[in-house]
N, C-alpha and C positions, 0 to 999 in steps of 0.2 A: 557418539554416533550422530551424524548429520541428518539421519532420516527423520528425526523429530521435526525438523523444519521443512523438509522437502517431500515427504511422503505422507499421503493421507491413509495409506494402508498399513503403516508400521504400527506395531503394538506398543503403546506408551506405558511406562511405569506410572504408578500413582503419583510419584514425586514430579515426573515430567508433566503429567496432566495438571497437577496443582500449580506448577510454575506457569504453564500456558494459560490457565484460567485467570491467575492473578494478573498476568501481563495483559490479557484481553480486557479485564475489567478496568485496569488503569488506562488503557488506550481507548476506551469507549467514547469519551468526549471528542478526541481527535478523529476517531473513525466517523463519528456523527457529522463533523464538519466536512470531512472528505466525501462522505456520502451526499451531503447537501450540494457541494460543488459539482460532484459527478452528475447528479440529477439535473442540475441547471445547465450543464454543458452537454448532456447526452453522452457521457463517458463512464467508464467503470472506475471503481476505486483504485484498481491497479494502474490504470492510465493516469489518474491524478497523481499517484505516488511517483510513477516514473517521470512524469512531466515536471514534478517538483524538483526532482534530482537534477534534471536538465536545466531548469530555471536557476539553480544554484551554481551552475557552471561545471558540474561533474558529468561524466559520461557513464550512464548506467549500463550494466552488462546483464540484462535479464535472461533468464532461461525460459525455455518453452517445452513443456512435456506433452503438450497437445495443441491442436489447432486453435482452440479458444484462447489459450495463453499467447500463442503467436499473434492472433488478432489483437489482443490487448497490447502487446508490445508495439506493434505497428501503429495502433491507434493512439499511442502516446506521442507520436511524432507529428511534425508540421503544424504545431500550434503551441501556444504558451499560456500558462496561467497568468492572470493579471497580477500586478504588484499587490493589489488589495487582497487577492486570494492567497498569495504567498504569505503575506503578513498575518492573515487570519489563521492559516495552518501553523505558522510559527508561534503565534500567540497561544493557541490551544496546546501545542506541544510543550511549551514552557511551563504551563500550569501544573 
């Protein structure tokens, strides 16, 4: 069921919740770096993530379930992370 990733209203099983919590704890350091870059640039973490994908030469296909998500998607365009920021994200994601 894809709703685990896409819906905040879906009821999750205890196993799904456990998996999501484990994943979130493992991603904590990377999310902290993303948050730091986002604050410095006046962007959201979602915009940093989308822009990273663009910097790597891929074309993201983001969804937008509401206006806020649409604004995040648009806000990821017309700028690029610096090479140092990309390296910082990759260094943290490799740990």
